[in-house]
Structure formats: structure tokens, C-alpha cells
C-alpha positions, 0 to 999 in steps of 0.5 A: 463429553461426547464428540457431539457436545464439545462439536456443538460448544465450539460452533457455538463460542464461534458463531458468538464471537467477535474475534478468532478463538485459539484451541487454548480460548476453546478449552478455556470454556469447559469448566473443570467439572466438565470433563474438559476435553482433550485438546485433540478433541478441539481439533478434530470438533474444528475439522468437523466443523469445517466440513460441515461449511462446504456446502454453505455460504459460510467457511471456517477459517483458520487465522493468525489469532485463531478460528472464526467463522467467515462470509465465504469470498464468492458471495462477499458481493451480496453480502456486503449490501448489507453496509451503505457507507462507499469504504474509503481506498488506500492511497499507492504511498500507504499500501506501499509502505505497508507492503514495505514493513510486511515484506521488509520487517523489521524496517525503519522509516528512512529504509523505507523512504530509501526504497520509494524514494520520497519521503513516508507522511507521519499519517501513513505511519499513524493510520497503519498503527491505529488499525493496529497492523503495525507496531514498533519492533525493535530499534536499529542499533546506529546513531538516533536508534530509530524505531523498526516496524513490523507487523501485526496479528491483526494484520494477518487476520484482516488479510485472511493470512495464518503468518507471514508464509502465506503472504503473496509474491511481491509479483501479485501486488504490483496492480495497487487499484485492484488490490484495493479493489480486493481490500475493501478497506476504510479510511478516515476522511482527514487521512485520505484528504491528507495523504492524496495532498502529500502525493500531488505535492511531490508530484508537483515538485517532480514537475517543477525539477524536470522544467528547471533541467537545462535541455541537452543538445545532442552532438548532432545539433551542435555540428548543425549549428556549427556547419551554419556559422561556418557557411556564413561568410564574411561576403554575407556578414558585408551584404546584410550591413548594406541592408542595414545602412539603406534602411537607416538612410530612408528617414533621413532622406524623408526629413531632408 
């Protein structure tokens, strides 16, 4: 089979597929009687297709699951107008949880809570699992056998990553608001409301705890108070007693 035909078959398959295709999947498209090409021929075709996309609005991108066509990032703002629905934003708590799983995997729910300092909502784990971004990869060999979480190929595909080594450094993930805009993520309304309520409760608990803390008096203030007490001598006390006696005698005079 000629390289030209192989290239056109690969290009058509990538255009028709709704998911990434790896080399093995592309090879399976050729029946035994079609003079099945070598793996190197498929890879050469992919390279040529990638070069053809250089001056186009789409690109051929390799992710964890294989190769796919996608819109170039520069043209995403225009293409996004095809969808009227405004995407929901994920909360900071969910993004922090996802980042911890991605960078610290395998990790348990308790270990995530130790790092974040607050409990992890069940809706967060449920959302990440339903999006097929995380999965249980084992159980920690400690009492209770807590589940350990790790990321999936779908997670890598969504974020245009070929492997975990392609992830950005942690320093680049500190601006969560900007990250939300770049990810253009969608979340069901019920989860959004639940996560917002959870964060509000955590903040309120923190405010109550701060208000309940006793006021700490500085040593300097204590010294000032002590000096003021020392200056208030016995003569001042006698003067206050005389003033109080005169005030008490006024009603008696009026009564007489």
C-alpha cells in the first residue's frame, strides 16, 4: 500500500474518531488482505499530517491515549462561541484536591486532608471520579485499609498531556482563578452549590474559632496597668469614699 493511501486513511480515521487513536488502533484499520503497513509507516503518516497542520487552525496532538485532531489554542476563543452554555467553574477546594492527587499519587483521602488542613468533601471525590480523572489504584497497608487515588489517562487527555512528566511545576498552579479560565471546565450545578456551601461552612467555623480565642495582653500593657494601680494610693481612695458619702447624704436632706 502506498504511503499516500496510508496517510489518507489515518487522516480520515482521526477526523471521524471521537477519541484519541494510538498506533495499534490505526494499524487495526487495515485488514490482512490490504497489505498491512508497518508501524513505521503509520508513524511517518502521523508526522506528515502534523506538518500539514502547521498553517491551519487545527493541530495533531499526541496525548496519553494516542493521537487526535484539536483546535489550536490561539483560535479557541472563537470556536468556543459555538456553545451558548457558559461552563461552570470548579472550586478552589476541588482544584487543590486534584492537584494533590496528580502530584502526590498514590495518595489517600486522609493524606489530602492533612495537607489541606480541612476535610475533603465526598462530592469532590465523586465529581473527579465521574469525570474519570481519578481512580482507586490500591489500598494503604495501614489499619482501615484506606483507598489510594491516582490520575487516569482521561485526565492526561483532557489537559493535553502525554504523561505525568509533562505536567507544569507546582509554582505555575498557584493562580487558581486563572487556571479555571484556562481549563474551561464544566461542573453540574448541584455539585457547585454543595462545594460552595462546604467552603462557606469552613470559613464560618474559622471565624467562630478566632472570635472565641481569649485576648492576649502584651507585657507592656500589663506593666502600664500595674503602674496605674500603684499610682492610685490610699489618699485617692479616701477622696473617693468622701465623694460617695456626700452623694448618699443628698436624698436624706431632701427628705427632711
